[in-house]
C-alpha positions in Angstrom: 8.1 17.8 -12.9 11.9 17.9 -13.2 13.5 14.6 -14.2 15.5 14.6 -11.0 12.4 14.9 -8.8 10.6 12.3 -10.8 13.5 9.8 -10.3 13.5 10.6 -6.6 9.7 9.8 -6.3 10.2 6.5 -8.3 13.2 5.5 -6.2 11.3 6.3 -3.0 8.4 4.1 -4.1 10.7 1.3 -4.9 12.5 1.7 -1.6 9.2 1.4 0.3 8.3 -1.9 -1.3 11.8 -3.3 -0.7 11.9 -2.2 2.9 8.3 -3.5 3.6 9.3 -6.9 2.5 12.7 -7.2 4.1 12.4 -5.4 7.4 10.4 -5.8 10.5 8.2 -2.6 10.6 5.8 -3.6 13.4 5.3 -1.8 16.8 5.8 -4.8 19.1 2.2 -5.0 20.3 -0.8 -6.6 18.7 -3.7 -4.2 19.4 -6.2 -6.5 17.6 -5.6 -9.1 20.3 -7.2 -6.7 22.7 -10.5 -7.3 21.0 -12.0 -10.5 22.4 -15.1 -12.1 20.8 -17.3 -14.1 23.1 -17.5 -17.8 22.0 -21.0 -19.2 21.3 -21.1 -22.9 22.2 -24.4 -23.3 20.3 -24.0 -21.2 17.1 -27.2 -22.6 15.5 -25.8 -21.8 12.0 -24.1 -24.2 9.6 -20.6 -23.2 8.5 -21.4 -23.7 4.9 -24.3 -21.3 5.1 -22.3 -18.4 6.4 -22.5 -15.4 4.1 -19.5 -13.0 4.1 -20.8 -10.6 1.5 -20.8 -6.9 2.5 -21.7 -3.5 1.1 -19.2 -0.7 1.1 -19.9 2.7 -0.5 -22.8 1.2 -2.3 -20.6 -1.6 -3.8 -21.2 -5.3 -3.2 -18.2 -7.2 -2.0 -17.6 -10.9 -1.5 -16.2 -10.2 1.9 -15.7 -7.0 4.0 -12.0 -6.8 2.9 -10.1 -4.1 1.1 -6.7 -4.7 -0.4 -5.2 -1.4 0.9 -3.1 1.0 -1.2 0.3 -0.6 -1.7 2.1 0.7 -4.7 2.2 2.4 -8.1 4.5 4.8 -9.9 7.5 2.7 -10.7 8.3 -0.1 -13.0 7.6 -3.2 -10.9 4.4 -1.7 -9.5 2.5 -2.6 -12.7 3.1 -6.3 -12.1 2.3 -6.1 -8.4 -1.0 -4.2 -9.1 -1.9 -6.7 -11.8 -1.6 -9.5 -9.3 -3.5 -7.7 -6.6 -6.3 -6.8 -9.1 -6.7 -10.3 -10.4 -7.2 -11.6 -6.8 -9.5 -8.7 -5.9 -11.6 -9.7 -8.9 -11.6 -13.4 -8.0 -12.8 -12.9 -4.4 -14.9 -9.8 -5.0 -12.8 -7.5 -2.7 -12.1 -3.8 -2.7 -8.7 -2.5 -3.9 -6.8 0.7 -3.6 -3.7 1.8 -5.4 -0.7 3.8 -4.1 -0.5 7.5 -4.4 -1.1 8.6 -8.0 0.7 11.9 -7.8 3.7 10.4 -9.7 1.5 9.5 -12.7 -0.3 12.9 -12.7 3.2 14.5 -13.1 4.6 11.8 -15.4 1.9 10.2 -17.6 4.3 7.5 -18.6 3.8 5.9 -15.2 0.0 5.8 -15.5 0.1 2.2 -16.7 1.4 1.1 -13.3 -1.9 2.1 -11.8 -4.4 1.8 -14.7 -3.7 -1.9 -15.1 -6.4 -2.4 -12.4 -9.0 -1.3 -15.0 -8.4 -4.6 -16.8 -10.2 -6.4 -14.0 -13.8 -6.5 -12.7 -13.0 -5.2 -9.2 -16.3 -4.3 -7.3 -14.7 -1.3 -5.5 -11.7 0.5 -6.9 -10.1 3.2 -4.8 -8.0 6.1 -6.3 -5.4 7.8 -4.1 -3.9 11.3 -3.7 -2.3 12.8 -0.6 -3.6 15.8 1.3 -0.1 17.3 1.5 -0.2 17.6 -2.3 -3.6 19.4 -2.1 -1.9 22.5 -0.6 1.0 24.4 -2.1 4.4 23.0 -1.0 7.6 25.0 -1.5 6.5 26.6 -4.8 4.9 23.5 -6.2 1.3 24.1 -7.1 -1.5 22.3 -5.2 -3.4 19.5 -6.9 -6.9 20.5 -8.0 -10.3 18.9 -8.3 -9.5 18.2 -12.0 -6.4 16.3 -10.8 -8.6 14.3 -8.5 -11.0 13.5 -11.3 -8.0 12.5 -13.5 -6.7 10.2 -10.8 -10.1 8.5 -10.5 -10.4 8.2 -14.3 -6.9 6.6 -14.4 -8.0 3.6 -12.4 -11.8 3.7 -13.0 -12.2 4.5 -9.3 -15.5 4.4 -7.5 -14.1 6.6 -4.7 -11.0 8.7 -4.2 -8.9 8.2 -1.0 -7.2 11.3 0.2 -4.4 10.0 2.4 -3.2 11.8 5.5 0.4 10.9 6.0 2.1 13.7 7.9 4.0 11.3 10.2 5.7 9.9 7.2 6.2 13.4 5.6 7.9 14.8 8.8 10.4 11.9 8.8 11.2 12.1 5.1 14.1 14.5 4.2 12.0 15.4 1.1 8.7 15.5 3.0 5.9 17.9 2.4 5.2 19.4 5.8 2.9 22.3 5.0 -0.5 21.3 6.3 -2.4 24.6 6.7 -5.4 24.6 4.4 -5.6 20.8 4.1 -9.0 20.5 5.6 -10.4 23.1 3.3 -8.8 21.4 0.3 -10.5 18.1 1.4 -13.8 19.9 1.7 -13.4 21.3 -1.9 -12.5 17.9 -3.3 -15.4 16.3 -1.4 -17.8 18.8 -2.8 -17.1 17.6 -6.4 -16.0 14.0 -6.0 -16.7 11.0 -3.7 -13.9 11.1 -1.2 -12.7 8.8 1.6 -10.2 10.2 4.1 -7.4 7.7 4.8 -4.7 7.7 7.4 -1.6 5.7 6.7 -0.5 4.3 10.1 -1.0 6.9 12.8 -4.7 6.5 13.3 -7.6 8.8 13.9 -9.2 10.7 16.8 -12.8 11.5 17.2 -12.2 15.2 16.7 -10.6 14.7 13.3 -13.2 12.2 12.3 -15.9 14.8 13.0 -14.1 17.5 11.1 -13.8 15.1 8.1 -17.5 14.3 8.3 -18.3 18.0 8.2 -16.0 18.4 5.3 -18.2 16.0 3.3 -16.1 12.8 3.1 -18.1 9.6 2.3 -16.1 7.4 4.7 -12.9 7.1 6.8 -10.1 4.6 6.6 -8.6 4.9 10.0 -5.1 3.6 9.1 -4.2 3.1 12.7 -1.1 2.2 14.7 -0.3 -1.5 14.8 0.6 -2.4 11.3 3.4 -1.1 9.1 5.0 1.9 10.6 6.0 4.4 7.9 8.1 6.2 10.4 10.0 2.9 10.6 10.1 2.7 6.7 11.6 6.2 6.6 14.0 5.3 9.4 15.5 2.5 7.2 15.7 4.9 4.2 17.4 7.5 6.2 19.9 5.1 7.8 20.7 3.7 4.3 21.4 7.3 3.1 23.5 8.1 6.1 21.1 10.7 7.4 21.4 10.3 11.1 19.0 13.1 12.0 16.1 11.7 10.0 17.0 8.2 11.2 16.7 9.3 14.8 13.4 11.0 14.1 12.1 7.9 12.5 13.2 5.7 15.4 11.7 8.2 18.0 8.3 8.2 16.3 8.3 4.5 15.3 5.2 3.7 17.4 3.5 7.1 17.2 -0.2 7.1 16.7 -3.7 6.0 17.8 -4.1 2.2 17.7 -6.3 0.8 15.0 -9.1 -0.7 17.2 -9.2 2.6 19.2 -9.4 4.6 16.0 -12.3 2.5 14.8 -14.3 3.2 18.0 -13.4 6.9 18.1 -14.2 7.4 14.5 -17.7 5.9 14.7 -19.4 9.2 13.6 -22.0 7.8 11.2 -19.8 7.1 8.2 -18.5 3.8 6.8 -15.2 2.9 8.4 -12.4 0.8 7.0 -10.1 -0.6 9.7 -6.6 -0.7 8.3 -3.5 -1.2 10.4 -2.2 -4.5 11.8 -4.9 -6.7 10.4 -3.2 -10.1 10.1 -6.1 -12.6 9.8 -9.7 -13.3 9.2 -10.2 -13.2 12.9 -8.9 -9.6 13.0 -11.3 -8.8 10.2 -14.1 -10.2 12.3 -12.9 -8.2 15.3 -12.9 -5.1 13.3 -16.5 -5.6 12.1 -17.6 -6.4 15.7 -16.4 -3.0 17.0 -18.0 -0.9 14.3 -15.9 -1.1 11.1 -17.7 -1.7 7.7 -14.6 -3.5 6.3 -11.0 -4.2 7.1 -8.0 -3.2 5.0 -4.9 -5.4 4.5 -1.6 -4.7 3.0 1.4 -6.0 5.0 0.2 -9.6 5.1 -0.6 -9.6 1.4 2.6 -8.0 -0.1 5.0 -10.9 0.2 2.4 -13.3 -1.4 1.7 -10.7 -4.2 5.4 -10.7 -5.0 5.3 -14.5 -5.4 2.4 -14.3 -7.8 -1.3 -14.7 -8.3 -1.5 -18.3 -7.0 0.3 -17.5 -3.7 -1.8 -14.4 -3.2 -5.0 -16.3 -3.9 -4.1 -18.9 -1.3 -3.4 -16.2 1.2 -6.6 -14.4 0.7 -8.6 -17.6 0.6 -7.1 -18.5 4.0 -8.1 -15.1 5.4 -11.7 -15.5 4.2 -11.9 -19.0 5.7 -10.6 -17.6 9.0 -13.3 -14.9 8.9 -15.9 -17.6 8.3 -14.6 -19.6 11.2 -14.8 -16.6 13.5 -18.4 -15.9 12.4 -19.3 -19.6 13.0 -17.9 -19.5 16.5 -19.9 -16.5 17.5 -23.0 -17.7 15.7 -23.1 -15.0 13.1 -24.7 -16.0 9.9 -23.8 -12.8 8.0 -21.9 -9.6 8.4 -24.9 -7.8 9.9 -25.0 -10.4 12.7 -21.3 -10.2 13.1 -21.5 -6.5 13.7 -23.8 -7.2 16.6 -21.6 -9.8 18.1 -20.5 -9.4 21.7 -16.9 -8.0 21.7 -14.8 -7.0 24.7 -12.1 -4.4 24.5 -9.2 -5.2 26.8 -5.5 -4.4 27.3 -3.8 -1.2 26.0 -6.8 -0.5 23.8 -9.1 -0.4 26.8 -6.6 1.9 28.5 -6.7 4.3 25.5 -10.4 4.4 25.4 -10.7 4.9 29.2 -8.2 7.8 29.1 -8.4 9.5 25.7 -9.5 13.1 25.8 -12.2 13.9 23.1 
């Protein structure tokens, strides 16, 4: 990789973290509030006996929570990932890292990801992008060997292949060739355990079925409702004085399939991680009640992670206590019982499900 391109990638990753902390990147509507759990006035379970443990991809977690891919590939990312990893170890949570392409092309950056191997995390998730699995403008496609190297770098139990074409189409340097992406996922899945992961635009049933046929082990729906990467790129473009890209970013700010809708549509017999707009333990409970195996969080955790391990531990501890409270109030003694809880889908999410074409 040319030095100029490498610096561009590192700067972009740094920009993403800075923008995510400083700017409001939401979509103005909380789709998780559309999911209503029915209160059980006689729960017949003691709060102290509630068990939040869960299994995801054959790995035992202390709670059905994944710290979603946040960063890697630039200087400060090592410190952030160390903090995230320490807290994931403490609470027994899954953890993903940011896209590892930068470290595959510049091994000096590997430490910003591999730091997670210093911790006993029950589920470590590697990360590469499907746009990089196909040839882009003369740049060779990543291979199965690259996927294996990415997993080895972080001691991953599964490799997330992220689908981020909304972000790519807004970026001035975006990789927008997508033809052959599904076949590349199928090839990677034939050799390695792969989870398909959207990054904010959600998932339809048709795509979920194609991914299942391609051999993925699970789906992270990465739905509309959380951090909008179109919005992230809007702020980057505006800062660079690129009015065209800024306009595109603003136009597609709230593009996508809402996360709760994506969970329901993607229920095709694979484990589902519900990422996108999850703000609390109540939202985690809501996700489990409509078919998710776990919920992924990033946006709520990043500010605390930048403060340090104590602040992040307090934040995660609160989320888990909120999850326990929700379980208690519906009378669910464990995650299996929570998955059978009575949940109503209302509001815009109900409208989506009533009208979406399969």
